[in-house]
SEPA-542218 format. One line per field, with one value per residue: residue number from 1; residue in three letters; chain; x, y, z of N, C-alpha, C in turn. Coordinates in steps of 0.001 Angstrom, whole numbers. Layout:
N
num	[NUM; ...]
residuo	[ALA; ...]
cadena	[A; ...]
n_c1	[X; ...]
n_c2	[Y; ...]
n_c3	[Z; ...]
ca_c1	[X; ...]
ca_c2	[Y; ...]
ca_c3	[Z; ...]
c_c1	[X; ...]
c_c2	[Y; ...]
c_c3	[Z; ...]
//
This chain:
132
num	[1; 2; 3; 4; 5; 6; 7; 8; 9; 10; 11; 12; 13; 14; 15; 16; 17; 18; 19; 20; 21; 22; 23; 24; 25; 26; 27; 28; 29; 30; 31; 32; 33; 34; 35; 36; 37; 38; 39; 40; 41; 42; 43; 44; 45; 46; 47; 48; 49; 50; 51; 52; 53; 54; 55; 56; 57; 58; 59; 60; 61; 62; 63; 64; 65; 66; 67; 68; 69; 70; 71; 72; 73; 74; 75; 76; 77; 78; 79; 80; 81; 82; 83; 84; 85; 86; 87; 88; 89; 90; 91; 92; 93; 94; 95; 96; 97; 98; 99; 100; 101; 102; 103; 104; 105; 106; 107; 108; 109; 110; 111; 112; 113; 114; 115; 116; 117; 118; 119; 120; 121; 122; 123; 124; 125; 126; 127; 128; 129; 130; 131; 132]
residuo	[UNK; UNK; UNK; UNK; UNK; UNK; UNK; UNK; UNK; UNK; UNK; UNK; UNK; UNK; UNK; UNK; UNK; UNK; UNK; UNK; UNK; UNK; UNK; UNK; UNK; UNK; UNK; UNK; UNK; UNK; UNK; UNK; UNK; UNK; UNK; UNK; UNK; UNK; UNK; UNK; UNK; UNK; UNK; UNK; UNK; UNK; UNK; UNK; UNK; UNK; UNK; UNK; UNK; UNK; UNK; UNK; UNK; UNK; UNK; UNK; UNK; UNK; UNK; UNK; UNK; UNK; UNK; UNK; UNK; UNK; UNK; UNK; UNK; UNK; UNK; UNK; UNK; UNK; UNK; UNK; UNK; UNK; UNK; UNK; UNK; UNK; UNK; UNK; UNK; UNK; UNK; UNK; UNK; UNK; UNK; UNK; UNK; UNK; UNK; UNK; UNK; UNK; UNK; UNK; UNK; UNK; UNK; UNK; UNK; UNK; UNK; UNK; UNK; UNK; UNK; UNK; UNK; UNK; UNK; UNK; UNK; UNK; UNK; UNK; UNK; UNK; UNK; UNK; UNK; UNK; UNK; UNK]
cadena	[A; A; A; A; A; A; A; A; A; A; A; A; A; A; A; A; A; A; A; A; A; A; A; A; A; A; A; A; A; A; A; A; A; A; A; A; A; A; A; A; A; A; A; A; A; A; A; A; A; A; A; A; A; A; A; A; A; A; A; A; A; A; A; A; A; A; A; A; A; A; A; A; A; A; A; A; A; A; A; A; A; A; A; A; A; A; A; A; A; A; A; A; A; A; A; A; A; A; A; A; A; A; A; A; A; A; A; A; A; A; A; A; A; A; A; A; A; A; A; A; A; A; A; A; A; A; A; A; A; A; A; A]
n_c1	[19419; 18215; 15423; 14579; 15592; 14090; 11521; 11868; 12316; 9810; 8195; 9326; 8738; 6047; 5770; 4874; 2133; 1453; 1723; -477; -2585; -3609; -2382; -1958; -628; 2198; 3735; 5405; 3858; 940; -722; -2819; -3961; -4126; -6454; -6271; -4329; -1527; -283; 2488; 3385; 4753; 3332; 1151; 1379; 4876; 7421; 9152; 11444; 13451; 15511; 18818; 20289; 20352; 20013; 18414; 15349; 11804; 9577; 6527; 4394; 1923; 2; -1824; -4454; -6268; -9187; -11330; -14647; -16574; -17505; -19511; -19110; -16706; -14477; -14591; -14401; -11809; -10385; -11015; -9561; -6960; -6915; -7114; -5281; -4670; -4808; -3182; -2782; -2390; -1658; -575; 788; 2667; 4290; 5584; 8129; 9815; 10231; 8264; 5650; 2280; 626; -1045; -3391; -5974; -4913; -5524; -7698; -11217; -13262; -13335; -14476; -12613; -12264; -10296; -8517; -9769; -12840; -15154; -13493; -12603; -11193; -8648; -6630; -3443; -1590; 1689; 4659; 8172; 11559; 14369]
n_c2	[-6244; -4080; -4084; -1484; -124; -1339; -479; 2303; 2357; 1568; 3669; 5811; 4941; 5418; 8090; 9111; 8571; 10258; 12636; 12536; 12607; 15099; 16197; 13661; 11552; 9560; 6874; 5064; 2871; 4321; 5274; 7077; 8170; 10966; 11475; 11944; 8964; 6714; 3913; 1861; -1242; -4070; -7140; -9834; -13192; -12142; -12857; -15367; -18054; -18090; -19256; -20375; -19662; -16909; -14366; -14554; -13893; -13815; -11244; -9899; -7211; -4974; -2679; 33; 2065; 4898; 6911; 9737; 9201; 11022; 12475; 10703; 9917; 10958; 9906; 6969; 6980; 7933; 5827; 3833; 4705; 4353; 1601; 749; -802; 370; 3079; 6284; 6767; 4334; 2161; -424; -536; 1482; 446; -1769; -1291; -991; -3493; -4631; -6657; -7450; -10348; -13278; -14276; -13469; -10933; -8261; -6092; -5344; -2391; -1196; -385; 1290; 1108; 1124; 3199; 5598; 7508; 7287; 6492; 5001; 2389; 505; -2447; -3726; -6659; -7047; -8525; -9075; -9885; -10071]
n_c3	[580; 3053; 5365; 5919; 3701; 1677; 2384; 2076; -690; -1689; -755; -2152; -4741; -4895; -5406; -8000; -7764; -5700; -7069; -8699; -6921; -5083; -1956; -911; 1503; 2149; 3741; 6428; 8832; 10093; 12786; 13182; 10598; 8333; 6009; 2415; 2578; 2366; 3869; 4602; 5825; 7713; 6717; 7816; 7831; 7910; 6752; 4822; 4264; 1328; 56; 469; 3571; 5928; 4854; 2622; 1909; 1482; 1740; 3001; 2555; 3801; 2129; 2701; 1797; 2766; 2790; 3308; 4358; 4455; 2278; 376; -2265; -3418; -1943; -2249; -5069; -5466; -4297; -6128; -8330; -7295; -7086; -9703; -12154; -14580; -14313; -13935; -11246; -10069; -7472; -7490; -10005; -9608; -7577; -8645; -10088; -7881; -7029; -5543; -5698; -6500; -5592; -6982; -5818; -3578; -2800; -3109; -1619; -1442; -1071; 2249; 5548; 8032; 11337; 13181; 12831; 13008; 12809; 10093; 7900; 4894; 2974; 1178; 640; -327; -697; -893; -2194; -1841; -2679; -652]
ca_c1	[18699; 17622; 13987; 14425; 15830; 12932; 10435; 12177; 12129; 8373; 7688; 9785; 8034; 4685; 5790; 3959; 754; 1277; 1539; -1838; -3576; -3183; -2488; -1762; 502; 2698; 4775; 5358; 2672; 351; -1850; -3912; -3688; -4959; -6737; -5956; -2992; -1122; 677; 3129; 3883; 4898; 2106; 1120; 2783; 5733; 8511; 9476; 12724; 13309; 16679; 19746; 20890; 19501; 19780; 17545; 13980; 10678; 8808; 5190; 4015; 560; -84; -3215; -4885; -7515; -9756; -12463; -15950; -17516; -18130; -19722; -18729; -15323; -13523; -14571; -13917; -10353; -9904; -11140; -8382; -5775; -7031; -7141; -3914; -4497; -4897; -1895; -2700; -2382; -681; 83; 1724; 3750; 5175; 6294; 9554; 10551; 10354; 7138; 4625; 1029; 499; -2158; -4590; -6327; -3880; -6057; -9017; -12208; -13405; -13742; -14423; -11580; -12605; -9112; -7721; -10582; -14193; -15446; -12431; -12796; -9916; -8362; -5303; -2707; -545; 2762; 5807; 9446; 12680; 15489]
ca_c2	[-5019; -4073; -3786; -27; 256; -1802; 442; 3580; 2179; 1571; 5031; 6612; 4487; 5948; 9528; 9464; 8529; 11513; 13702; 12404; 12787; 16211; 16014; 12267; 11282; 8196; 6601; 3842; 2694; 5558; 4882; 8048; 8837; 12050; 11080; 10615; 8511; 5338; 3423; 587; -1871; -5517; -7929; -10947; -13327; -11165; -13361; -16787; -18311; -18272; -19932; -20797; -18618; -15956; -13165; -14823; -13901; -13187; -10530; -9473; -5907; -4479; -1290; 381; 3420; 5323; 8194; 10132; 8722; 12120; 12644; 9305; 9562; 11331; 8971; 5707; 7181; 7999; 4451; 3119; 5092; 3707; 163; 480; -938; 1167; 4499; 6855; 6745; 2932; 1765; -1644; -211; 2298; -347; -2816; -1015; -1116; -4915; -5042; -7087; -8001; -11749; -13662; -14724; -12834; -9958; -6901; -6085; -4395; -1273; -1577; 668; 1082; 1732; 1146; 4399; 6802; 7404; 7703; 6210; 3838; 2151; -747; -2957; -4578; -7476; -7116; -9322; -8758; -10694; -9277]
ca_c3	[878; 4385; 5392; 5832; 2298; 908; 2703; 1415; -2138; -1974; -537; -3302; -5946; -4879; -5706; -9103; -7272; -4966; -8068; -9234; -5856; -4231; -511; -508; 2371; 2000; 4724; 7229; 9676; 10596; 13637; 13033; 9322; 7827; 4626; 1899; 2926; 2113; 4850; 4269; 7053; 7573; 6706; 8749; 8227; 7281; 5917; 4764; 3614; -108; -480; 1508; 4376; 6628; 4064; 1466; 2422; 796; 2756; 2589; 3104; 3608; 1671; 2984; 1447; 3400; 2394; 4137; 3915; 4675; 965; 18; -3628; -3741; -1341; -2985; -6440; -5384; -4083; -7401; -9127; -6717; -7339; -11139; -12656; -15803; -13979; -13533; -9789; -9643; -6459; -7962; -11080; -9071; -6722; -9381; -10319; -6621; -6718; -4706; -6640; -5987; -5972; -7843; -5120; -2304; -2475; -3181; -990; -1920; -148; 3596; 6558; 9043; 12610; 14040; 12597; 13111; 12251; 8719; 6942; 4044; 2311; 486; 951; -1252; -70; -1871; -1755; -2468; -2246; -148]
c_c1	[18115; 16127; 13747; 14632; 14653; 11743; 10648; 11955; 10647; 7778; 8081; 9033; 6617; 4629; 4897; 2483; 465; 1079; 125; -2912; -3104; -3407; -2269; -497; 896; 3797; 4609; 4081; 2209; -854; -3048; -3716; -4656; -5220; -6596; -4519; -2804; -67; 1198; 3689; 3968; 3544; 2197; 572; 3672; 6798; 8565; 10810; 12520; 14472; 17545; 20272; 19908; 19154; 18865; 16106; 13014; 9862; 7503; 4843; 2529; 673; -1555; -3471; -6179; -7893; -10913; -13753; -17020; -18251; -18299; -19390; -17253; -14305; -13468; -14098; -12394; -9768; -9978; -9967; -7129; -5761; -6907; -5722; -3638; -4522; -3513; -1696; -2664; -1277; 107; 1133; 2915; 4758; 6028; 7765; 10419; 10746; 9275; 5985; 3419; 927; -758; -3452; -4785; -5318; -4347; -7472; -9979; -12257; -13889; -13641; -13371; -11955; -11391; -8296; -8554; -11935; -14228; -14280; -12756; -11484; -9866; -6932; -4761; -1716; 521; 3910; 7049; 10510; 13798; 16794]
c_c2	[-5141; -3811; -2277; 446; -163; -872; 1786; 3495; 2201; 2961; 5921; 6232; 5045; 7453; 9899; 9444; 9814; 12687; 13705; 12751; 13904; 15907; 14601; 12144; 9820; 7986; 5258; 3866; 4025; 5207; 5820; 8818; 9979; 11752; 12231; 10233; 7046; 4988; 2067; 17; -3379; -6223; -9059; -12168; -12422; -11761; -14872; -16928; -18557; -19030; -20381; -19591; -17604; -14734; -13343; -14975; -13305; -12533; -10029; -8175; -5678; -3018; -922; 1843; 3707; 6707; 8499; 9617; 9808; 12454; 11228; 8936; 9851; 10337; 7639; 5847; 7298; 6601; 3632; 3454; 4392; 2211; -204; 384; -136; 2673; 5031; 6884; 5316; 2640; 554; -1344; 589; 1467; -1356; -2501; -1108; -2576; -5433; -5384; -7671; -9432; -12013; -13986; -13996; -11775; -8509; -6933; -5224; -3232; -1777; -377; 301; 1838; 1816; 2423; 5679; 6621; 7831; 7543; 4937; 3634; 826; -1151; -3804; -5372; -7640; -7933; -8853; -9691; -9761; -10004]
c_c3	[2283; 4287; 5271; 4396; 1418; 1134; 2006; -96; -2506; -1797; -1713; -4569; -6025; -5153; -6897; -8693; -6490; -5915; -8626; -8204; -4924; -2744; -23; 329; 2212; 3020; 5385; 8065; 10247; 11455; 13538; 11734; 9034; 6361; 3646; 2269; 2549; 3143; 4395; 5561; 6851; 7651; 7719; 8030; 7384; 6365; 5895; 4040; 2137; -714; 687; 2263; 4911; 5783; 2874; 1948; 1413; 1898; 2145; 3316; 2881; 3204; 1810; 2648; 2190; 2900; 3330; 3511; 4115; 3383; 404; -1424; -3909; -3189; -2077; -4429; -6472; -5167; -5362; -8313; -8613; -6992; -8817; -11700; -13923; -15544; -13610; -12013; -9236; -8638; -6950; -9027; -10559; -8282; -7484; -9648; -9054; -6225; -5793; -5632; -5915; -6492; -6779; -7110; -3806; -1884; -2575; -2609; -1793; -941; 1200; 4523; 7593; 10305; 13523; 13884; 12634; 12478; 10789; 7750; 6190; 3303; 1590; 822; -187; -424; -1135; -1302; -2496; -1909; -1802; -407]
//
């Protein structure tokens, strides 16, 4: 599988989350996202070898959700839904069928403010891995 195909598979897998969250945008790296949005981009570090040969790689993606912090309760409550593996809007549950799984340690952040993408945005991140 190519990296572009893996990215497309994850974006498609998040369609049920978009159904749960009106106006949710999902895509590749977004330097100036309009909340609510989810961006998927290569993590750091991005890949390591998993077997023999150049085509056998494990890659790591960052999935970052951001919401507006203008309403101090609605944004964080939406993030809580996205973080909850039992909620229909769960990012983690939606990505699993695409082969992107959340690891066991230090892979899901708590809520944090993002100043690199605009004022008043709060969000959370998932570090997911997949084998190509």
